[in-house]
C-alpha positions as CSV (number, residue, x, y, z in Angstrom):
1,T,176.1,146.4,103.3
2,H,173.8,144.2,101.2
3,L,176.4,141.2,101.5
4,E,176.7,141.9,105.1
5,L,173.2,141.8,105.6
6,N,172.7,138.5,103.0
7,P,176.0,136.8,103.3
8,G,174.4,134.0,101.0
9,W,173.9,136.3,98.3
10,A,176.5,136.5,95.3
11,A,177.9,139.6,93.5
12,F,178.6,139.4,89.8
13,K,180.7,141.9,88.5
14,N,180.5,142.6,84.7
15,D,183.0,143.6,82.4
16,F,182.2,145.5,78.8
17,S,184.8,145.2,76.3
18,N,186.0,148.5,75.4
19,A,182.7,150.0,76.4
20,F,183.1,153.8,75.9
21,N,184.4,153.5,72.3
22,A,182.0,150.5,71.4
23,C,178.8,151.7,72.6
24,A,176.2,152.5,69.7
25,R,175.9,156.5,68.7
26,R,172.4,155.7,67.2
27,R,171.6,154.8,71.0
28,M,173.0,157.8,72.2
29,V,171.0,160.1,69.7
30,E,167.7,157.9,70.6
31,R,168.2,158.4,74.6
32,L,169.6,162.1,74.0
33,L,166.1,162.8,72.1
34,L,164.2,161.1,74.9
35,S,165.8,163.0,77.9
36,P,165.8,166.6,79.2
37,F,168.8,167.4,77.2
38,A,167.1,166.9,73.8
39,H,168.2,170.4,73.1
40,F,172.0,169.4,72.6
41,E,171.1,167.2,69.8
42,P,172.6,169.9,67.2
43,A,175.9,170.1,69.2
44,F,176.0,165.9,69.2
45,R,175.5,165.8,65.7
46,F,178.2,168.2,64.9
47,F,180.9,166.4,66.7
48,Y,179.5,162.8,66.2
49,E,178.0,162.4,62.4
50,H,181.5,162.1,61.2
51,A,184.2,159.7,62.2
52,G,186.9,161.3,64.4
53,A,190.7,160.7,64.4
54,L,192.4,158.6,67.0
55,F,195.7,159.1,68.5
56,F,198.0,157.2,70.5
57,E,200.8,159.0,72.4
58,G,200.7,161.6,70.2
59,E,200.6,159.5,66.9
60,R,197.8,159.5,64.4
61,L,196.1,155.8,64.1
62,A,195.0,154.4,61.0
63,A,191.4,153.5,62.4
64,D,188.8,156.2,63.1
65,S,186.5,156.6,66.0
66,C,182.9,155.8,64.2
67,E,181.2,154.4,67.3
68,G,181.2,155.4,71.1
69,A,182.1,158.6,72.8
70,Q,185.0,160.8,70.8
71,Q,188.5,160.4,72.3
72,G,189.0,163.3,74.7
73,D,185.2,164.5,74.7
74,P,184.9,165.7,78.3
75,L,181.0,164.9,77.8
76,G,182.0,161.3,76.9
77,P,180.8,159.8,80.3
78,F,177.7,161.8,80.3
79,I,176.8,160.4,76.8
80,F,177.7,156.7,77.6
81,A,175.6,157.0,80.7
82,L,172.7,158.4,78.9
83,A,172.8,155.7,76.3
84,F,173.2,152.8,78.8
85,H,170.9,154.0,81.5
86,A,167.8,152.8,80.3
87,T,169.2,149.5,79.6
88,L,170.3,149.0,83.3
89,Q,166.9,150.5,84.7
90,Q,165.0,147.8,82.5
91,V,167.1,144.9,83.8
92,A,166.8,146.3,87.3
93,A,162.7,146.4,86.8
94,E,162.9,142.8,85.5
95,Y,164.8,141.5,88.6
96,P,163.6,143.5,91.7
97,D,165.0,140.9,93.8
98,C,168.5,142.0,93.2
99,V,170.4,145.0,93.8
100,F,172.5,147.0,91.0
101,V,175.7,148.9,91.9
102,A,176.7,150.7,88.8
103,F,178.8,153.7,87.6
104,L,179.3,154.1,84.0
105,D,180.3,150.9,82.4
106,D,181.3,149.3,85.8
107,V,178.5,147.1,87.0
108,T,177.8,144.6,89.8
109,V,174.8,142.5,90.4
110,L,173.9,141.3,93.8
111,G,171.2,138.7,95.1
112,P,170.6,135.3,95.5
113,P,173.1,133.4,93.4
114,Q,171.0,132.0,90.7
115,R,168.9,135.1,90.5
116,A,171.6,137.5,90.1
117,Y,173.5,135.3,87.3
118,A,170.3,135.4,85.7
119,A,170.2,139.2,85.8
120,L,174.0,139.4,84.6
121,Q,173.1,137.3,81.7
122,R,169.8,139.5,80.9
123,L,172.0,142.7,81.0
124,Q,174.6,141.4,78.7
125,A,172.0,140.2,76.3
126,L,170.1,143.6,76.6
127,A,173.4,145.9,76.3
128,E,174.4,144.0,73.2
129,E,171.2,144.2,71.8
130,Q,170.7,148.0,72.5
131,C,173.8,149.5,72.7
132,D,176.1,147.2,70.7
133,L,178.2,146.4,74.2
134,K,179.5,143.1,74.1
135,S,180.8,141.6,77.8
136,D,184.0,139.8,78.4
137,M,183.4,136.8,80.2
138,G,187.3,136.3,81.0
139,K,187.0,139.5,82.9
140,C,183.7,139.1,84.9
141,G,183.8,137.9,88.3
142,V,181.8,136.7,91.4
143,Y,182.4,136.7,94.9
144,S,180.3,135.7,98.2
145,P,180.9,136.0,101.8
146,A,178.9,132.7,102.8
147,A,177.4,131.0,99.8
148,S,178.1,127.2,99.6
149,D,180.3,125.9,96.9
150,A,177.2,124.1,95.8
151,D,175.3,127.3,95.7
152,L,177.8,128.5,93.3
153,A,178.6,125.3,91.2
154,F,176.3,126.4,88.2
155,V,178.8,129.4,87.5
156,P,180.7,128.9,84.4
157,S,184.5,128.3,85.1
158,E,185.6,131.2,82.7
159,I,184.2,133.6,85.4
160,E,186.9,134.8,87.9
161,G,185.8,133.5,91.1
162,A,184.0,130.3,90.1
163,L,184.8,126.7,91.7
164,G,186.6,125.8,88.6
165,H,188.2,129.1,87.6
166,C,192.3,128.7,86.6
167,N,194.6,131.5,85.8
168,K,196.6,131.7,82.4
169,K,199.0,128.9,83.4
170,G,195.9,126.4,84.1
171,E,196.3,126.4,87.7
172,L,193.3,126.3,89.9
173,I,192.3,129.7,91.7
174,G,188.9,129.0,92.6
175,R,186.8,131.3,94.7
176,L,187.5,134.8,95.7
177,R,188.5,136.0,99.1
178,G,187.0,139.6,97.7
179,M,186.5,141.8,94.9
180,V,186.5,145.7,93.8
181,F,183.0,146.7,93.4
182,V,182.9,150.4,91.6
183,G,186.3,151.1,92.8
184,A,186.0,149.9,96.4
185,P,187.3,146.8,97.6
186,V,184.7,144.2,99.4
187,G,185.7,141.1,101.1
188,D,187.3,139.4,104.2
189,D,189.1,142.0,106.4
190,D,192.4,140.8,105.5
191,W,191.8,140.6,102.0
192,V,190.5,144.5,102.2
193,A,193.4,145.4,104.3
194,E,196.0,143.8,101.7
195,E,194.0,145.8,98.7
196,L,194.2,149.1,100.6
197,Q,198.0,148.6,101.5
198,I,198.3,147.9,97.5
199,K,196.5,151.3,96.6
200,F,198.1,153.2,99.4
201,G,201.4,152.1,98.0
202,E,200.6,153.2,94.6
203,L,199.5,156.3,95.7
204,V,203.1,157.1,97.7
205,R,205.1,156.1,95.0
206,R,203.5,158.8,92.9
207,L,204.0,161.6,95.5
208,P,207.7,162.5,94.1
209,A,205.9,163.4,90.8
210,L,203.7,166.1,92.4
């Protein structure tokens, strides 16, 4: 809706590297104690004050879980959200002319291109400073329905959807026709239809296993 009302805006999608496993546990405790759920602190410390075992396909890995949510913890999303929420709120307050769409570690910033990108950079810097979350610029993306090439010329080519973005073979890809925001495809009608057909096909292929 925001892009429909403001077609000259741009949407910048962020990607945190291994977010759930990398988020600082010190930040989790800090935000837990400042929340209405502070009474959960003893339980949190019981499960998280020691390194946890990691498994892959039933095999014990050599590395342990020392940061982030424990593997398989049903409260992992809640703990991550609690740690990251204040960071997201701070950046949103600093950039009131932008819109932040977020679900857990999936964050997209919408706004005038220069401002939205500045907000993205601020979010990345603050998330690393406060939560130890590092962004993978090669997996970040930008999409705009109607911003001119001149309006987006400043976007670094490593970001998917930038004017000079290339694939791993060095082939120029350039601007995107659409992008997935928090699980929903947003873009031109044909692109959205193609994405929905792909998703529908994936679901149909899974039916025999039900």
